Chimera marker file (.cmm) of the C-alpha trace (Angstrom):
<marker_set name="trace">
<marker id="1" x="28.161" y="53.230" z="227.420" r="1" g="1" b="0" radius="0.5"/>
<marker id="2" x="26.620" y="52.612" z="230.803" r="1" g="1" b="0" radius="0.5"/>
<marker id="3" x="27.818" y="53.849" z="234.063" r="1" g="1" b="0" radius="0.5"/>
<marker id="4" x="29.476" y="51.299" z="236.235" r="1" g="1" b="0" radius="0.5"/>
<marker id="5" x="27.227" y="52.430" z="239.078" r="1" g="1" b="0" radius="0.5"/>
<marker id="6" x="24.137" y="51.136" z="237.287" r="1" g="1" b="0" radius="0.5"/>
<marker id="7" x="22.777" y="48.459" z="239.583" r="1" g="1" b="0" radius="0.5"/>
<marker id="8" x="19.927" y="45.973" z="239.144" r="1" g="1" b="0" radius="0.5"/>
<marker id="9" x="16.793" y="46.148" z="241.249" r="1" g="1" b="0" radius="0.5"/>
<marker id="10" x="16.562" y="42.581" z="242.410" r="1" g="1" b="0" radius="0.5"/>
<marker id="11" x="15.793" y="41.146" z="245.882" r="1" g="1" b="0" radius="0.5"/>
<marker id="12" x="18.008" y="38.832" z="248.024" r="1" g="1" b="0" radius="0.5"/>
<marker id="13" x="21.152" y="41.065" z="247.790" r="1" g="1" b="0" radius="0.5"/>
<marker id="14" x="21.326" y="40.595" z="244.000" r="1" g="1" b="0" radius="0.5"/>
<marker id="15" x="20.712" y="44.333" z="243.493" r="1" g="1" b="0" radius="0.5"/>
<marker id="16" x="24.353" y="45.095" z="244.211" r="1" g="1" b="0" radius="0.5"/>
<marker id="17" x="25.367" y="43.347" z="240.962" r="1" g="1" b="0" radius="0.5"/>
<marker id="18" x="26.193" y="45.676" z="238.068" r="1" g="1" b="0" radius="0.5"/>
<marker id="19" x="23.476" y="45.327" z="235.465" r="1" g="1" b="0" radius="0.5"/>
<marker id="20" x="26.056" y="44.706" z="232.736" r="1" g="1" b="0" radius="0.5"/>
<marker id="21" x="26.737" y="41.275" z="234.302" r="1" g="1" b="0" radius="0.5"/>
<marker id="22" x="23.085" y="40.332" z="233.754" r="1" g="1" b="0" radius="0.5"/>
<marker id="23" x="23.595" y="41.299" z="230.032" r="1" g="1" b="0" radius="0.5"/>
<marker id="24" x="26.671" y="39.054" z="229.978" r="1" g="1" b="0" radius="0.5"/>
<marker id="25" x="24.591" y="36.244" z="231.512" r="1" g="1" b="0" radius="0.5"/>
<marker id="26" x="21.860" y="36.779" z="228.950" r="1" g="1" b="0" radius="0.5"/>
<marker id="27" x="24.382" y="36.642" z="226.067" r="1" g="1" b="0" radius="0.5"/>
<marker id="28" x="26.086" y="33.572" z="227.614" r="1" g="1" b="0" radius="0.5"/>
<marker id="29" x="22.675" y="31.875" z="227.739" r="1" g="1" b="0" radius="0.5"/>
<marker id="30" x="21.677" y="32.685" z="224.146" r="1" g="1" b="0" radius="0.5"/>
<marker id="31" x="25.140" y="31.575" z="223.010" r="1" g="1" b="0" radius="0.5"/>
<marker id="32" x="24.715" y="28.371" z="224.973" r="1" g="1" b="0" radius="0.5"/>
<marker id="33" x="21.322" y="27.807" z="223.340" r="1" g="1" b="0" radius="0.5"/>
<marker id="34" x="22.306" y="28.546" z="219.737" r="1" g="1" b="0" radius="0.5"/>
<marker id="35" x="25.613" y="26.774" z="219.962" r="1" g="1" b="0" radius="0.5"/>
<marker id="36" x="24.081" y="23.621" z="221.605" r="1" g="1" b="0" radius="0.5"/>
<marker id="37" x="21.108" y="23.227" z="219.350" r="1" g="1" b="0" radius="0.5"/>
<marker id="38" x="22.258" y="24.657" z="216.002" r="1" g="1" b="0" radius="0.5"/>
<marker id="39" x="25.899" y="23.685" z="215.944" r="1" g="1" b="0" radius="0.5"/>
<marker id="40" x="26.671" y="20.843" z="218.242" r="1" g="1" b="0" radius="0.5"/>
<marker id="41" x="23.367" y="19.212" z="218.993" r="1" g="1" b="0" radius="0.5"/>
<marker id="42" x="21.996" y="18.798" z="215.478" r="1" g="1" b="0" radius="0.5"/>
<marker id="43" x="24.219" y="15.774" z="214.796" r="1" g="1" b="0" radius="0.5"/>
<marker id="44" x="22.006" y="13.821" z="217.199" r="1" g="1" b="0" radius="0.5"/>
<marker id="45" x="19.187" y="14.132" z="214.705" r="1" g="1" b="0" radius="0.5"/>
<marker id="46" x="20.969" y="12.907" z="211.621" r="1" g="1" b="0" radius="0.5"/>
<marker id="47" x="20.298" y="9.148" z="212.219" r="1" g="1" b="0" radius="0.5"/>
<marker id="48" x="16.576" y="9.660" z="213.032" r="1" g="1" b="0" radius="0.5"/>
<marker id="49" x="16.155" y="11.911" z="209.922" r="1" g="1" b="0" radius="0.5"/>
<marker id="50" x="17.774" y="9.263" z="207.712" r="1" g="1" b="0" radius="0.5"/>
<marker id="51" x="15.498" y="6.613" z="209.089" r="1" g="1" b="0" radius="0.5"/>
<marker id="52" x="12.392" y="8.600" z="209.019" r="1" g="1" b="0" radius="0.5"/>
<marker id="53" x="12.616" y="10.070" z="205.534" r="1" g="1" b="0" radius="0.5"/>
<marker id="54" x="14.913" y="7.693" z="203.765" r="1" g="1" b="0" radius="0.5"/>
<marker id="55" x="17.357" y="10.384" z="202.849" r="1" g="1" b="0" radius="0.5"/>
<marker id="56" x="21.060" y="9.645" z="202.613" r="1" g="1" b="0" radius="0.5"/>
<marker id="57" x="23.581" y="10.898" z="205.097" r="1" g="1" b="0" radius="0.5"/>
<marker id="58" x="24.929" y="13.173" z="202.448" r="1" g="1" b="0" radius="0.5"/>
<marker id="59" x="21.579" y="14.794" z="201.820" r="1" g="1" b="0" radius="0.5"/>
<marker id="60" x="21.082" y="15.455" z="205.552" r="1" g="1" b="0" radius="0.5"/>
<marker id="61" x="24.611" y="16.677" z="206.089" r="1" g="1" b="0" radius="0.5"/>
<marker id="62" x="24.311" y="19.026" z="203.215" r="1" g="1" b="0" radius="0.5"/>
<marker id="63" x="22.025" y="21.126" z="205.474" r="1" g="1" b="0" radius="0.5"/>
<marker id="64" x="24.972" y="21.568" z="207.849" r="1" g="1" b="0" radius="0.5"/>
<marker id="65" x="27.097" y="22.702" z="204.968" r="1" g="1" b="0" radius="0.5"/>
<marker id="66" x="24.477" y="25.284" z="204.056" r="1" g="1" b="0" radius="0.5"/>
<marker id="67" x="24.644" y="26.511" z="207.675" r="1" g="1" b="0" radius="0.5"/>
<marker id="68" x="28.377" y="26.695" z="207.439" r="1" g="1" b="0" radius="0.5"/>
<marker id="69" x="28.271" y="28.636" z="204.291" r="1" g="1" b="0" radius="0.5"/>
<marker id="70" x="25.897" y="31.189" z="205.729" r="1" g="1" b="0" radius="0.5"/>
<marker id="71" x="27.972" y="31.515" z="208.849" r="1" g="1" b="0" radius="0.5"/>
<marker id="72" x="31.288" y="31.857" z="207.133" r="1" g="1" b="0" radius="0.5"/>
<marker id="73" x="30.456" y="34.189" z="204.246" r="1" g="1" b="0" radius="0.5"/>
<marker id="74" x="27.259" y="36.149" z="205.013" r="1" g="1" b="0" radius="0.5"/>
<marker id="75" x="27.281" y="36.473" z="208.853" r="1" g="1" b="0" radius="0.5"/>
<marker id="76" x="30.655" y="38.360" z="209.241" r="1" g="1" b="0" radius="0.5"/>
<marker id="77" x="29.906" y="40.931" z="206.549" r="1" g="1" b="0" radius="0.5"/>
<marker id="78" x="26.107" y="41.229" z="206.725" r="1" g="1" b="0" radius="0.5"/>
<marker id="79" x="25.737" y="40.849" z="210.486" r="1" g="1" b="0" radius="0.5"/>
<marker id="80" x="28.396" y="43.398" z="211.157" r="1" g="1" b="0" radius="0.5"/>
<marker id="81" x="26.663" y="45.855" z="208.917" r="1" g="1" b="0" radius="0.5"/>
<marker id="82" x="23.217" y="45.206" z="210.344" r="1" g="1" b="0" radius="0.5"/>
<marker id="83" x="24.387" y="45.489" z="213.962" r="1" g="1" b="0" radius="0.5"/>
<marker id="84" x="25.891" y="48.843" z="213.153" r="1" g="1" b="0" radius="0.5"/>
<marker id="85" x="22.758" y="49.990" z="211.320" r="1" g="1" b="0" radius="0.5"/>
<marker id="86" x="19.862" y="48.601" z="213.499" r="1" g="1" b="0" radius="0.5"/>
<marker id="87" x="21.553" y="47.773" z="216.841" r="1" g="1" b="0" radius="0.5"/>
<marker id="88" x="22.107" y="44.459" z="218.608" r="1" g="1" b="0" radius="0.5"/>
<marker id="89" x="18.697" y="44.337" z="220.367" r="1" g="1" b="0" radius="0.5"/>
<marker id="90" x="16.769" y="44.124" z="217.116" r="1" g="1" b="0" radius="0.5"/>
<marker id="91" x="19.185" y="41.614" z="215.579" r="1" g="1" b="0" radius="0.5"/>
<marker id="92" x="19.113" y="39.313" z="218.545" r="1" g="1" b="0" radius="0.5"/>
<marker id="93" x="15.288" y="39.459" z="218.829" r="1" g="1" b="0" radius="0.5"/>
<marker id="94" x="14.893" y="38.763" z="215.115" r="1" g="1" b="0" radius="0.5"/>
<marker id="95" x="17.510" y="36.090" z="215.225" r="1" g="1" b="0" radius="0.5"/>
<marker id="96" x="15.831" y="34.102" z="218.051" r="1" g="1" b="0" radius="0.5"/>
<marker id="97" x="12.399" y="34.538" z="216.381" r="1" g="1" b="0" radius="0.5"/>
<marker id="98" x="13.861" y="33.399" z="213.075" r="1" g="1" b="0" radius="0.5"/>
<marker id="99" x="15.376" y="30.282" z="214.737" r="1" g="1" b="0" radius="0.5"/>
<marker id="100" x="12.089" y="29.441" z="216.260" r="1" g="1" b="0" radius="0.5"/>
<marker id="101" x="10.266" y="29.785" z="212.929" r="1" g="1" b="0" radius="0.5"/>
<marker id="102" x="12.933" y="27.607" z="211.294" r="1" g="1" b="0" radius="0.5"/>
<marker id="103" x="12.404" y="24.887" z="213.872" r="1" g="1" b="0" radius="0.5"/>
<marker id="104" x="8.627" y="25.228" z="213.515" r="1" g="1" b="0" radius="0.5"/>
<marker id="105" x="9.014" y="24.827" z="209.765" r="1" g="1" b="0" radius="0.5"/>
<marker id="106" x="11.427" y="21.881" z="210.222" r="1" g="1" b="0" radius="0.5"/>
<marker id="107" x="8.759" y="20.124" z="212.343" r="1" g="1" b="0" radius="0.5"/>
<marker id="108" x="6.405" y="20.169" z="209.359" r="1" g="1" b="0" radius="0.5"/>
<marker id="109" x="9.057" y="19.018" z="206.895" r="1" g="1" b="0" radius="0.5"/>
<marker id="110" x="7.891" y="16.524" z="204.406" r="1" g="1" b="0" radius="0.5"/>
<marker id="111" x="10.476" y="16.960" z="201.673" r="1" g="1" b="0" radius="0.5"/>
<marker id="112" x="14.159" y="17.534" z="201.235" r="1" g="1" b="0" radius="0.5"/>
<marker id="113" x="13.815" y="21.024" z="199.798" r="1" g="1" b="0" radius="0.5"/>
<marker id="114" x="11.661" y="22.069" z="202.793" r="1" g="1" b="0" radius="0.5"/>
<marker id="115" x="14.239" y="20.635" z="205.159" r="1" g="1" b="0" radius="0.5"/>
<marker id="116" x="17.000" y="22.673" z="203.455" r="1" g="1" b="0" radius="0.5"/>
<marker id="117" x="14.755" y="25.809" z="203.494" r="1" g="1" b="0" radius="0.5"/>
<marker id="118" x="14.075" y="25.483" z="207.219" r="1" g="1" b="0" radius="0.5"/>
<marker id="119" x="17.757" y="24.892" z="207.985" r="1" g="1" b="0" radius="0.5"/>
<marker id="120" x="18.761" y="28.014" z="205.993" r="1" g="1" b="0" radius="0.5"/>
<marker id="121" x="16.196" y="29.947" z="207.980" r="1" g="1" b="0" radius="0.5"/>
<marker id="122" x="17.682" y="28.572" z="211.167" r="1" g="1" b="0" radius="0.5"/>
<marker id="123" x="21.150" y="29.486" z="209.972" r="1" g="1" b="0" radius="0.5"/>
<marker id="124" x="20.114" y="33.059" z="209.190" r="1" g="1" b="0" radius="0.5"/>
<marker id="125" x="18.546" y="33.357" z="212.637" r="1" g="1" b="0" radius="0.5"/>
<marker id="126" x="21.772" y="31.896" z="214.187" r="1" g="1" b="0" radius="0.5"/>
<marker id="127" x="23.612" y="34.721" z="212.372" r="1" g="1" b="0" radius="0.5"/>
<marker id="128" x="21.760" y="37.269" z="214.437" r="1" g="1" b="0" radius="0.5"/>
<marker id="129" x="22.860" y="35.458" z="217.586" r="1" g="1" b="0" radius="0.5"/>
<marker id="130" x="26.635" y="35.292" z="216.906" r="1" g="1" b="0" radius="0.5"/>
<marker id="131" x="29.471" y="36.653" z="218.930" r="1" g="1" b="0" radius="0.5"/>
<marker id="132" x="29.672" y="39.660" z="216.631" r="1" g="1" b="0" radius="0.5"/>
<marker id="133" x="26.354" y="40.914" z="217.952" r="1" g="1" b="0" radius="0.5"/>
<marker id="134" x="27.087" y="39.890" z="221.584" r="1" g="1" b="0" radius="0.5"/>
<marker id="135" x="30.473" y="41.623" z="221.642" r="1" g="1" b="0" radius="0.5"/>
<marker id="136" x="28.753" y="44.817" z="220.597" r="1" g="1" b="0" radius="0.5"/>
<marker id="137" x="26.313" y="44.518" z="223.426" r="1" g="1" b="0" radius="0.5"/>
<marker id="138" x="28.790" y="43.608" z="226.106" r="1" g="1" b="0" radius="0.5"/>
<marker id="139" x="31.214" y="46.416" z="225.169" r="1" g="1" b="0" radius="0.5"/>
<marker id="140" x="28.412" y="48.948" z="225.329" r="1" g="1" b="0" radius="0.5"/>
<marker id="141" x="27.944" y="48.039" z="229.014" r="1" g="1" b="0" radius="0.5"/>
<marker id="142" x="31.526" y="47.928" z="230.206" r="1" g="1" b="0" radius="0.5"/>
<marker id="143" x="34.383" y="50.436" z="230.623" r="1" g="1" b="0" radius="0.5"/>
<marker id="144" x="36.411" y="48.279" z="233.002" r="1" g="1" b="0" radius="0.5"/>
<marker id="145" x="36.689" y="44.478" z="232.994" r="1" g="1" b="0" radius="0.5"/>
<marker id="146" x="35.712" y="44.341" z="229.392" r="1" g="1" b="0" radius="0.5"/>
<marker id="147" x="38.066" y="41.376" z="228.704" r="1" g="1" b="0" radius="0.5"/>
<marker id="148" x="36.597" y="39.367" z="231.580" r="1" g="1" b="0" radius="0.5"/>
<marker id="149" x="33.040" y="40.135" z="230.397" r="1" g="1" b="0" radius="0.5"/>
<marker id="150" x="33.734" y="39.250" z="226.812" r="1" g="1" b="0" radius="0.5"/>
<marker id="151" x="35.453" y="35.990" z="227.951" r="1" g="1" b="0" radius="0.5"/>
<marker id="152" x="32.480" y="34.947" z="230.088" r="1" g="1" b="0" radius="0.5"/>
<marker id="153" x="30.114" y="35.867" z="227.248" r="1" g="1" b="0" radius="0.5"/>
<marker id="154" x="32.112" y="33.958" z="224.631" r="1" g="1" b="0" radius="0.5"/>
<marker id="155" x="32.341" y="30.855" z="226.747" r="1" g="1" b="0" radius="0.5"/>
<marker id="156" x="28.597" y="30.343" z="226.351" r="1" g="1" b="0" radius="0.5"/>
<marker id="157" x="29.065" y="29.008" z="222.824" r="1" g="1" b="0" radius="0.5"/>
<marker id="158" x="32.012" y="26.807" z="223.912" r="1" g="1" b="0" radius="0.5"/>
<marker id="159" x="30.109" y="25.434" z="226.900" r="1" g="1" b="0" radius="0.5"/>
<marker id="160" x="27.276" y="24.458" z="224.650" r="1" g="1" b="0" radius="0.5"/>
<marker id="161" x="29.606" y="21.665" z="223.361" r="1" g="1" b="0" radius="0.5"/>
<marker id="162" x="29.425" y="20.119" z="226.790" r="1" g="1" b="0" radius="0.5"/>
<marker id="163" x="25.738" y="19.103" z="226.387" r="1" g="1" b="0" radius="0.5"/>
<marker id="164" x="25.310" y="15.310" z="226.724" r="1" g="1" b="0" radius="0.5"/>
<marker id="165" x="25.585" y="13.434" z="223.421" r="1" g="1" b="0" radius="0.5"/>
<marker id="166" x="22.631" y="11.159" z="223.858" r="1" g="1" b="0" radius="0.5"/>
<marker id="167" x="24.612" y="8.021" z="224.989" r="1" g="1" b="0" radius="0.5"/>
<marker id="168" x="23.026" y="5.584" z="227.427" r="1" g="1" b="0" radius="0.5"/>
<marker id="169" x="24.778" y="7.043" z="230.536" r="1" g="1" b="0" radius="0.5"/>
<marker id="170" x="23.939" y="10.720" z="229.706" r="1" g="1" b="0" radius="0.5"/>
<marker id="171" x="20.796" y="12.390" z="230.999" r="1" g="1" b="0" radius="0.5"/>
<marker id="172" x="18.331" y="13.260" z="228.268" r="1" g="1" b="0" radius="0.5"/>
<marker id="173" x="18.647" y="16.752" z="226.793" r="1" g="1" b="0" radius="0.5"/>
<marker id="174" x="15.452" y="17.178" z="224.846" r="1" g="1" b="0" radius="0.5"/>
<marker id="175" x="13.523" y="14.006" z="225.745" r="1" g="1" b="0" radius="0.5"/>
<marker id="176" x="14.271" y="10.322" z="226.408" r="1" g="1" b="0" radius="0.5"/>
<marker id="177" x="14.560" y="9.289" z="222.809" r="1" g="1" b="0" radius="0.5"/>
<marker id="178" x="16.835" y="11.930" z="221.399" r="1" g="1" b="0" radius="0.5"/>
<marker id="179" x="19.947" y="10.340" z="219.908" r="1" g="1" b="0" radius="0.5"/>
<marker id="180" x="19.145" y="6.820" z="221.115" r="1" g="1" b="0" radius="0.5"/>
<marker id="181" x="18.573" y="3.858" z="218.860" r="1" g="1" b="0" radius="0.5"/>
<link id1="1" id2="2" r="1" g="1" b="0" radius="0.2"/>
<link id1="2" id2="3" r="1" g="1" b="0" radius="0.2"/>
<link id1="3" id2="4" r="1" g="1" b="0" radius="0.2"/>
<link id1="4" id2="5" r="1" g="1" b="0" radius="0.2"/>
<link id1="5" id2="6" r="1" g="1" b="0" radius="0.2"/>
<link id1="6" id2="7" r="1" g="1" b="0" radius="0.2"/>
<link id1="7" id2="8" r="1" g="1" b="0" radius="0.2"/>
<link id1="8" id2="9" r="1" g="1" b="0" radius="0.2"/>
<link id1="9" id2="10" r="1" g="1" b="0" radius="0.2"/>
<link id1="10" id2="11" r="1" g="1" b="0" radius="0.2"/>
<link id1="11" id2="12" r="1" g="1" b="0" radius="0.2"/>
<link id1="12" id2="13" r="1" g="1" b="0" radius="0.2"/>
<link id1="13" id2="14" r="1" g="1" b="0" radius="0.2"/>
<link id1="14" id2="15" r="1" g="1" b="0" radius="0.2"/>
<link id1="15" id2="16" r="1" g="1" b="0" radius="0.2"/>
<link id1="16" id2="17" r="1" g="1" b="0" radius="0.2"/>
<link id1="17" id2="18" r="1" g="1" b="0" radius="0.2"/>
<link id1="18" id2="19" r="1" g="1" b="0" radius="0.2"/>
<link id1="19" id2="20" r="1" g="1" b="0" radius="0.2"/>
<link id1="20" id2="21" r="1" g="1" b="0" radius="0.2"/>
<link id1="21" id2="22" r="1" g="1" b="0" radius="0.2"/>
<link id1="22" id2="23" r="1" g="1" b="0" radius="0.2"/>
<link id1="23" id2="24" r="1" g="1" b="0" radius="0.2"/>
<link id1="24" id2="25" r="1" g="1" b="0" radius="0.2"/>
<link id1="25" id2="26" r="1" g="1" b="0" radius="0.2"/>
<link id1="26" id2="27" r="1" g="1" b="0" radius="0.2"/>
<link id1="27" id2="28" r="1" g="1" b="0" radius="0.2"/>
<link id1="28" id2="29" r="1" g="1" b="0" radius="0.2"/>
<link id1="29" id2="30" r="1" g="1" b="0" radius="0.2"/>
<link id1="30" id2="31" r="1" g="1" b="0" radius="0.2"/>
<link id1="31" id2="32" r="1" g="1" b="0" radius="0.2"/>
<link id1="32" id2="33" r="1" g="1" b="0" radius="0.2"/>
<link id1="33" id2="34" r="1" g="1" b="0" radius="0.2"/>
<link id1="34" id2="35" r="1" g="1" b="0" radius="0.2"/>
<link id1="35" id2="36" r="1" g="1" b="0" radius="0.2"/>
<link id1="36" id2="37" r="1" g="1" b="0" radius="0.2"/>
<link id1="37" id2="38" r="1" g="1" b="0" radius="0.2"/>
<link id1="38" id2="39" r="1" g="1" b="0" radius="0.2"/>
<link id1="39" id2="40" r="1" g="1" b="0" radius="0.2"/>
<link id1="40" id2="41" r="1" g="1" b="0" radius="0.2"/>
<link id1="41" id2="42" r="1" g="1" b="0" radius="0.2"/>
<link id1="42" id2="43" r="1" g="1" b="0" radius="0.2"/>
<link id1="43" id2="44" r="1" g="1" b="0" radius="0.2"/>
<link id1="44" id2="45" r="1" g="1" b="0" radius="0.2"/>
<link id1="45" id2="46" r="1" g="1" b="0" radius="0.2"/>
<link id1="46" id2="47" r="1" g="1" b="0" radius="0.2"/>
<link id1="47" id2="48" r="1" g="1" b="0" radius="0.2"/>
<link id1="48" id2="49" r="1" g="1" b="0" radius="0.2"/>
<link id1="49" id2="50" r="1" g="1" b="0" radius="0.2"/>
<link id1="50" id2="51" r="1" g="1" b="0" radius="0.2"/>
<link id1="51" id2="52" r="1" g="1" b="0" radius="0.2"/>
<link id1="52" id2="53" r="1" g="1" b="0" radius="0.2"/>
<link id1="53" id2="54" r="1" g="1" b="0" radius="0.2"/>
<link id1="54" id2="55" r="1" g="1" b="0" radius="0.2"/>
<link id1="55" id2="56" r="1" g="1" b="0" radius="0.2"/>
<link id1="56" id2="57" r="1" g="1" b="0" radius="0.2"/>
<link id1="57" id2="58" r="1" g="1" b="0" radius="0.2"/>
<link id1="58" id2="59" r="1" g="1" b="0" radius="0.2"/>
<link id1="59" id2="60" r="1" g="1" b="0" radius="0.2"/>
<link id1="60" id2="61" r="1" g="1" b="0" radius="0.2"/>
<link id1="61" id2="62" r="1" g="1" b="0" radius="0.2"/>
<link id1="62" id2="63" r="1" g="1" b="0" radius="0.2"/>
<link id1="63" id2="64" r="1" g="1" b="0" radius="0.2"/>
<link id1="64" id2="65" r="1" g="1" b="0" radius="0.2"/>
<link id1="65" id2="66" r="1" g="1" b="0" radius="0.2"/>
<link id1="66" id2="67" r="1" g="1" b="0" radius="0.2"/>
<link id1="67" id2="68" r="1" g="1" b="0" radius="0.2"/>
<link id1="68" id2="69" r="1" g="1" b="0" radius="0.2"/>
<link id1="69" id2="70" r="1" g="1" b="0" radius="0.2"/>
<link id1="70" id2="71" r="1" g="1" b="0" radius="0.2"/>
<link id1="71" id2="72" r="1" g="1" b="0" radius="0.2"/>
<link id1="72" id2="73" r="1" g="1" b="0" radius="0.2"/>
<link id1="73" id2="74" r="1" g="1" b="0" radius="0.2"/>
<link id1="74" id2="75" r="1" g="1" b="0" radius="0.2"/>
<link id1="75" id2="76" r="1" g="1" b="0" radius="0.2"/>
<link id1="76" id2="77" r="1" g="1" b="0" radius="0.2"/>
<link id1="77" id2="78" r="1" g="1" b="0" radius="0.2"/>
<link id1="78" id2="79" r="1" g="1" b="0" radius="0.2"/>
<link id1="79" id2="80" r="1" g="1" b="0" radius="0.2"/>
<link id1="80" id2="81" r="1" g="1" b="0" radius="0.2"/>
<link id1="81" id2="82" r="1" g="1" b="0" radius="0.2"/>
<link id1="82" id2="83" r="1" g="1" b="0" radius="0.2"/>
<link id1="83" id2="84" r="1" g="1" b="0" radius="0.2"/>
<link id1="84" id2="85" r="1" g="1" b="0" radius="0.2"/>
<link id1="85" id2="86" r="1" g="1" b="0" radius="0.2"/>
<link id1="86" id2="87" r="1" g="1" b="0" radius="0.2"/>
<link id1="87" id2="88" r="1" g="1" b="0" radius="0.2"/>
<link id1="88" id2="89" r="1" g="1" b="0" radius="0.2"/>
<link id1="89" id2="90" r="1" g="1" b="0" radius="0.2"/>
<link id1="90" id2="91" r="1" g="1" b="0" radius="0.2"/>
<link id1="91" id2="92" r="1" g="1" b="0" radius="0.2"/>
<link id1="92" id2="93" r="1" g="1" b="0" radius="0.2"/>
<link id1="93" id2="94" r="1" g="1" b="0" radius="0.2"/>
<link id1="94" id2="95" r="1" g="1" b="0" radius="0.2"/>
<link id1="95" id2="96" r="1" g="1" b="0" radius="0.2"/>
<link id1="96" id2="97" r="1" g="1" b="0" radius="0.2"/>
<link id1="97" id2="98" r="1" g="1" b="0" radius="0.2"/>
<link id1="98" id2="99" r="1" g="1" b="0" radius="0.2"/>
<link id1="99" id2="100" r="1" g="1" b="0" radius="0.2"/>
<link id1="100" id2="101" r="1" g="1" b="0" radius="0.2"/>
<link id1="101" id2="102" r="1" g="1" b="0" radius="0.2"/>
<link id1="102" id2="103" r="1" g="1" b="0" radius="0.2"/>
<link id1="103" id2="104" r="1" g="1" b="0" radius="0.2"/>
<link id1="104" id2="105" r="1" g="1" b="0" radius="0.2"/>
<link id1="105" id2="106" r="1" g="1" b="0" radius="0.2"/>
<link id1="106" id2="107" r="1" g="1" b="0" radius="0.2"/>
<link id1="107" id2="108" r="1" g="1" b="0" radius="0.2"/>
<link id1="108" id2="109" r="1" g="1" b="0" radius="0.2"/>
<link id1="109" id2="110" r="1" g="1" b="0" radius="0.2"/>
<link id1="110" id2="111" r="1" g="1" b="0" radius="0.2"/>
<link id1="111" id2="112" r="1" g="1" b="0" radius="0.2"/>
<link id1="112" id2="113" r="1" g="1" b="0" radius="0.2"/>
<link id1="113" id2="114" r="1" g="1" b="0" radius="0.2"/>
<link id1="114" id2="115" r="1" g="1" b="0" radius="0.2"/>
<link id1="115" id2="116" r="1" g="1" b="0" radius="0.2"/>
<link id1="116" id2="117" r="1" g="1" b="0" radius="0.2"/>
<link id1="117" id2="118" r="1" g="1" b="0" radius="0.2"/>
<link id1="118" id2="119" r="1" g="1" b="0" radius="0.2"/>
<link id1="119" id2="120" r="1" g="1" b="0" radius="0.2"/>
<link id1="120" id2="121" r="1" g="1" b="0" radius="0.2"/>
<link id1="121" id2="122" r="1" g="1" b="0" radius="0.2"/>
<link id1="122" id2="123" r="1" g="1" b="0" radius="0.2"/>
<link id1="123" id2="124" r="1" g="1" b="0" radius="0.2"/>
<link id1="124" id2="125" r="1" g="1" b="0" radius="0.2"/>
<link id1="125" id2="126" r="1" g="1" b="0" radius="0.2"/>
<link id1="126" id2="127" r="1" g="1" b="0" radius="0.2"/>
<link id1="127" id2="128" r="1" g="1" b="0" radius="0.2"/>
<link id1="128" id2="129" r="1" g="1" b="0" radius="0.2"/>
<link id1="129" id2="130" r="1" g="1" b="0" radius="0.2"/>
<link id1="130" id2="131" r="1" g="1" b="0" radius="0.2"/>
<link id1="131" id2="132" r="1" g="1" b="0" radius="0.2"/>
<link id1="132" id2="133" r="1" g="1" b="0" radius="0.2"/>
<link id1="133" id2="134" r="1" g="1" b="0" radius="0.2"/>
<link id1="134" id2="135" r="1" g="1" b="0" radius="0.2"/>
<link id1="135" id2="136" r="1" g="1" b="0" radius="0.2"/>
<link id1="136" id2="137" r="1" g="1" b="0" radius="0.2"/>
<link id1="137" id2="138" r="1" g="1" b="0" radius="0.2"/>
<link id1="138" id2="139" r="1" g="1" b="0" radius="0.2"/>
<link id1="139" id2="140" r="1" g="1" b="0" radius="0.2"/>
<link id1="140" id2="141" r="1" g="1" b="0" radius="0.2"/>
<link id1="141" id2="142" r="1" g="1" b="0" radius="0.2"/>
<link id1="142" id2="143" r="1" g="1" b="0" radius="0.2"/>
<link id1="143" id2="144" r="1" g="1" b="0" radius="0.2"/>
<link id1="144" id2="145" r="1" g="1" b="0" radius="0.2"/>
<link id1="145" id2="146" r="1" g="1" b="0" radius="0.2"/>
<link id1="146" id2="147" r="1" g="1" b="0" radius="0.2"/>
<link id1="147" id2="148" r="1" g="1" b="0" radius="0.2"/>
<link id1="148" id2="149" r="1" g="1" b="0" radius="0.2"/>
<link id1="149" id2="150" r="1" g="1" b="0" radius="0.2"/>
<link id1="150" id2="151" r="1" g="1" b="0" radius="0.2"/>
<link id1="151" id2="152" r="1" g="1" b="0" radius="0.2"/>
<link id1="152" id2="153" r="1" g="1" b="0" radius="0.2"/>
<link id1="153" id2="154" r="1" g="1" b="0" radius="0.2"/>
<link id1="154" id2="155" r="1" g="1" b="0" radius="0.2"/>
<link id1="155" id2="156" r="1" g="1" b="0" radius="0.2"/>
<link id1="156" id2="157" r="1" g="1" b="0" radius="0.2"/>
<link id1="157" id2="158" r="1" g="1" b="0" radius="0.2"/>
<link id1="158" id2="159" r="1" g="1" b="0" radius="0.2"/>
<link id1="159" id2="160" r="1" g="1" b="0" radius="0.2"/>
<link id1="160" id2="161" r="1" g="1" b="0" radius="0.2"/>
<link id1="161" id2="162" r="1" g="1" b="0" radius="0.2"/>
<link id1="162" id2="163" r="1" g="1" b="0" radius="0.2"/>
<link id1="163" id2="164" r="1" g="1" b="0" radius="0.2"/>
<link id1="164" id2="165" r="1" g="1" b="0" radius="0.2"/>
<link id1="165" id2="166" r="1" g="1" b="0" radius="0.2"/>
<link id1="166" id2="167" r="1" g="1" b="0" radius="0.2"/>
<link id1="167" id2="168" r="1" g="1" b="0" radius="0.2"/>
<link id1="168" id2="169" r="1" g="1" b="0" radius="0.2"/>
<link id1="169" id2="170" r="1" g="1" b="0" radius="0.2"/>
<link id1="170" id2="171" r="1" g="1" b="0" radius="0.2"/>
<link id1="171" id2="172" r="1" g="1" b="0" radius="0.2"/>
<link id1="172" id2="173" r="1" g="1" b="0" radius="0.2"/>
<link id1="173" id2="174" r="1" g="1" b="0" radius="0.2"/>
<link id1="174" id2="175" r="1" g="1" b="0" radius="0.2"/>
<link id1="175" id2="176" r="1" g="1" b="0" radius="0.2"/>
<link id1="176" id2="177" r="1" g="1" b="0" radius="0.2"/>
<link id1="177" id2="178" r="1" g="1" b="0" radius="0.2"/>
<link id1="178" id2="179" r="1" g="1" b="0" radius="0.2"/>
<link id1="179" id2="180" r="1" g="1" b="0" radius="0.2"/>
<link id1="180" id2="181" r="1" g="1" b="0" radius="0.2"/>
</marker_set>
């Protein structure tokens, strides 16, 4: 547990902010990223994948089911054990790297099994970036205002659902053609 007097060393008066709040901001940002891309944002790519590869909607949506299975069964049990054994820093680092590798693999997808394998890899990486890990990180930094810190951290995942959905009036998220027909 860190002392509440631990301050960051930043210019422009930002050095008076308790360093734990920077940790909360980092967890918020990672939650925003993983929630927006892995959970909420992927639906924007279903139609382009169906058109590009000729797969059915069921085949493409099955990848989302694989992610759901991983997150509902393995993540709570396995991630809790791993965060206790190896610590949150290693888990988040490996999670972000695994998500990146999964997306890299997905960019080279030429078959349905490769698409599923890359999505399972992304799901496992996302398991390392869940609230179970971030709650452990945040509670290690705070003695007071723990509830506020956890609330701000947890809202990152929820705020990721506010990303634009790719309609005509929305600004582009990942490029001008994402989600448009």
